[in-house]
C-alpha positions, 0 to 999 in steps of 0.5 A, a space after each residue: 022184350 017182355 019182362 018175363 024174358 029178361 035174365 034173372 041176374 039183369 032183373 035183380 041188378 035193376 031192382 037193386 039199383 032202384 032200391 039204392 036210389 029210393 033209399 038214398 034220400 031217406 038216409 040223408 034226411 036226418 039232421 047232421 049231429 055234427 052241425 048241431 054240435 058245431 052250432 053249440 060250439 060257436 055259441 059257447 065260444 062267443 059266451 066264454 071267450 077267455 082262457 080261464 073257462 073250458 067247455 065240453 059238449 055232451 054226446 048226442 043220442 045216435 038214435 036221434 032222428 031230426 028233420 034237416 034244418 034249412 035255416 041256421 040253427 038257433 042256440 040259447 041258454 035255458 032259464 033253468 040252466 046253470 052258469 057253471 058245472 053241468 049245464 045245458 043248451 037249447 038248440 032250435 031249428 026255426 023251420 016250420 014245424 021245426 024242432 028243438 032239443 037240449 044238449 048237455 054241456 059242462 062249463 069249467 072256470 078256473 080262478 085263484 083260491 085259498 087252500 090250507 098250506 098245512 094241516 089245521 086242527 079244529 079251532 085254529 085261528 087262521 093267519 096269512 102263513 096258514 094259507 096259499 093261493 092256487 088255481 082250482 076249478 071253481 065250478 065245483 065250489 058251490 059253497 063259495 071260496 076266498 081269494 085273498 088272505 085278508 078275507 080269512 084273517 083271524 077266522 077259525 077252522 070249524 073242523 080239522 082241515 087237511 093240507 090243500 083243502 079249499 077254504 070256503 065259508 062252510 069250513 071257517 067261521 069268524 072268531 067270537 070276539 066277545 064271550 058271555 060273562 066277559 068284561 068289555 069296553 062299551 063305546 058310545 059316540 055322539 058326534 065327535 064325543 066318544 064315551 068309554 065305559 066298562 060293561 059285562 057281556 050277557 051273550 057272545 058274538 062275532 063281529 057285527 053281532 048284536 048282544 046284550 051288555 050290562 053297564 057295570 056302573 049304572 047296571 043298565 042293560 043295553 043292546 050293543 054291536 060287537 066291533 072288536 075283541 072285547 069291544 062293543 058299540 052302542 048308538 046314542 
């Protein structure tokens, strides 16, 4: 029967079926976002198999159009990716020509850290009763933190600290064990022989600092290492 004699509805139906058949593969030709996220999830599960770490995978742009990958997706960590906090993964299709994309992830790790037990004024010397151990997200503590009270013993608050504030090296400092003009004990050791003499500090310092000290008897000025409150050591 000539095409011109077909009813209009029948012709329209055939054209619609043909259009759906042709358009079907195009809709299925894009890489599944769920497969990309699953590959990233499996990689992170192998990397962080512990209860103290939580990971969140970012969203993929819904406009992303990638060719379907016939081989298993390869996931790796870029060299410039952060270990904790906001980071990223690289997901790669090893087909030829293939493709690769970056996928944002957030990695949170929890650990026990020291926080102020109560409000502490600036200049406070810290002791065990001033801190308490709590679990916090350490991915946010980029300047470091302390785990044990022994680490902050006798340290001094650089600023006023509110109750619950995480103690970091940025907010506390070792105490000045020696002040300028202070009379100090100079220790000099040679083998089993230890000599103690009086001296006057010409500078101030914390534990491990090197300062100038004048021997009050000989008037000689020496370089000495601060070892304790009012005590320095020189090497013979």
